[in-house]
C-alpha positions in Angstrom: 7.5 15.2 227.2 10.9 15.8 225.6 9.3 15.3 222.2 6.5 17.9 222.8 9.1 20.4 224.1 11.3 19.9 221.1 8.3 20.3 218.8 7.3 23.6 220.6 10.8 25.0 220.2 10.8 24.2 216.5 7.4 25.9 216.0 8.4 29.2 217.8 10.0 30.8 214.8 6.8 30.2 212.7 4.6 31.7 215.4 6.3 35.1 214.9 5.2 35.4 211.2 3.6 38.7 210.4 -0.1 38.2 210.0 -0.2 40.7 207.1 1.4 38.1 204.9 -1.2 35.5 205.4 -4.5 35.5 203.4 -3.7 38.8 201.6 -2.9 39.4 198.0 -0.1 41.5 196.7 -1.2 44.9 195.4 -2.4 44.6 191.8 -0.2 45.8 189.1 -1.4 48.9 187.3 -2.8 48.2 183.8 -0.5 48.6 180.9 -1.3 51.6 178.7 -0.9 50.5 175.1 -0.7 53.0 172.2 -4.1 54.0 170.9 -3.5 53.3 167.2 -2.6 50.1 165.3 -2.5 49.0 161.7 -1.3 45.8 160.1 -1.9 42.7 158.1 -4.6 40.0 158.4 -3.7 36.4 157.2 -6.9 34.5 156.8 -7.8 30.8 156.5 -11.1 29.3 155.7 -12.7 26.4 153.9 -12.6 28.4 150.7 -8.8 28.8 151.0 -6.4 31.5 151.9 -7.0 35.3 152.1 -5.1 38.5 152.9 -6.3 41.8 154.4 -5.3 44.9 156.2 -6.7 46.7 159.3 -6.6 50.0 161.2 -7.7 50.3 164.8 -8.3 53.2 167.1 -8.7 52.7 170.8 -11.6 54.9 172.1 -11.3 54.0 175.8 -10.0 51.1 178.0 -12.7 48.7 176.7 -13.8 49.9 173.2 -11.8 50.1 170.0 -13.1 51.2 166.7 -11.7 49.6 163.5 -11.9 49.2 159.8 -10.6 46.3 157.7 -10.5 45.1 154.1 -9.7 41.7 152.8 -9.6 39.5 149.7 -10.3 35.8 149.9 -11.6 33.1 147.6 -15.1 31.5 148.2 -16.3 28.1 147.2 -19.6 26.3 146.6 -20.2 23.9 149.5 -20.6 21.1 146.9 -17.2 21.7 145.2 -15.0 18.6 145.0 -11.5 19.0 143.6 -9.8 16.0 141.8 -6.0 15.6 141.5 -4.8 13.6 138.5 -1.7 11.4 138.3 0.5 14.4 137.2 -0.7 16.6 140.1 -3.1 18.7 138.1 -6.3 19.8 139.8 -9.8 19.8 138.4 -13.1 20.8 140.0 -16.1 19.1 138.3 -18.7 21.5 137.1 -16.9 24.7 138.1 -17.6 27.6 135.8 -16.6 30.6 137.9 -14.1 31.4 140.6 -15.5 33.7 143.3 -13.6 36.2 145.4 -15.0 38.1 148.4 -13.8 41.7 149.0 -15.5 43.1 152.1 -14.8 46.6 153.5 -15.9 46.6 157.2 -16.3 49.1 160.0 -16.8 47.8 163.5 -16.4 47.9 167.2 -14.1 45.7 169.4 -15.0 45.2 173.1 -12.3 44.0 175.5 -13.3 41.2 177.9 -12.0 40.4 181.5 -9.9 43.5 181.7 -9.5 43.3 185.5 -9.3 39.5 185.6 -6.7 38.5 183.1 -3.2 40.1 182.9 -2.4 42.3 180.0 -0.3 39.7 178.1 -3.6 38.1 177.1 -6.3 40.6 176.0 -9.5 38.7 174.8 -12.3 40.6 173.0 -15.4 40.2 170.9 -16.0 42.2 167.7 -18.7 43.0 165.3 -18.4 44.7 161.9 -20.6 45.8 158.9 -19.9 47.3 155.5 -20.0 47.2 151.7 -18.8 44.1 150.0 -17.8 43.1 146.4 -18.3 39.5 145.2 -16.0 39.1 142.1 -16.3 36.2 139.7 -13.8 35.2 137.0 -14.2 32.3 134.4 -12.8 29.1 135.8 -12.0 27.9 132.2 -9.3 30.5 131.8 -5.9 30.9 133.3 -6.0 32.2 136.8 -4.5 35.7 136.3 -5.6 36.4 132.7 -9.2 35.5 133.8 -9.4 38.8 135.7 -9.7 40.5 132.3 -13.3 39.1 132.2 -14.1 39.6 135.9 -17.7 40.5 136.9 -18.5 42.4 140.1 -21.6 42.1 142.4 -22.1 44.8 145.0 -23.8 44.1 148.3 -23.4 44.5 152.1 -21.9 42.1 154.6 -20.4 41.8 158.0 -19.1 39.5 160.7 -19.0 38.7 164.4 -15.9 37.4 166.0 -14.0 36.4 169.1 -10.3 36.9 169.5 -7.3 38.0 171.6 -4.2 40.0 171.4 -1.0 38.6 172.9 2.1 40.0 174.7 3.0 43.3 176.4 5.1 44.7 173.6 3.9 48.3 173.0 5.1 48.5 169.4 4.2 45.1 167.8 0.6 43.7 167.7 0.1 40.0 167.5 -3.3 38.4 167.8 -5.8 35.9 166.5 -9.5 36.4 165.6 -12.1 33.8 164.8 -14.9 35.3 162.6 -18.1 34.3 161.0 -18.7 36.3 157.8 -22.2 36.8 156.3 -22.3 38.2 152.8 -25.7 38.1 151.1 -26.4 38.9 147.4 -29.9 40.3 146.8 -29.9 39.5 143.1 -30.2 36.0 141.6 -26.7 35.1 143.0 -23.6 33.9 141.4 -22.9 30.6 139.6 -19.8 28.9 140.9 -20.9 25.4 139.9 -22.9 25.0 136.7 -26.6 25.1 137.3 -26.3 26.1 140.9 -26.7 29.7 142.2 -25.3 31.0 145.5 -26.7 34.0 147.3 -25.2 33.4 150.8 -21.4 33.6 150.9 -18.9 34.0 153.7 -18.4 31.4 156.4 -16.0 30.7 159.3 -12.5 32.3 159.1 -9.4 32.0 161.4 -7.5 35.3 161.1 -3.9 35.9 162.3 -3.3 39.6 163.0 0.2 41.1 162.7 0.7 44.8 163.1 2.3 47.9 164.6 1.0 50.0 167.4 1.8 53.7 167.7 
């Protein structure tokens, strides 16, 4: 009996808890309003190598952002194999041209889970389309001097992607975007490896976005 009485006395303070604090969530924080404009640098990684680009974004409403971007990256034939000799020199068997992709894209970015995930993580999907240049230079010549004999092919291309912006800083933009580029040549294609023409270029890219919002 003494034990039950002691237990009841100990429980009395907890019985006086305000019921409003049980089973109710705190009021949601208002969404952060980020600046509508952003521009910056894209650092790109793909199977073909390293690339660089730039972007401009304009927020149209809470969910939709319009953007344009341009980039330069090197493309490879899927069958390329690079050898490294004893002295560290590299050589790709059968390679007669280097290829560079220069797409100019215009697109739409749609924000996902706006009311589910806090603003320090802002995932989105994006899609873009625009003109593209596929530039080739002779692989037998020195890298920079070979641009004197560059040949340009003009076409259209685009990509679809999934990414996210990070942080709640209203001046600096940091994000990552995973994109799949499709760039199709409607002519006979380009010859990267001897005797083999390529019409479909592009592929999967991981892109780091670093920019400024204003």
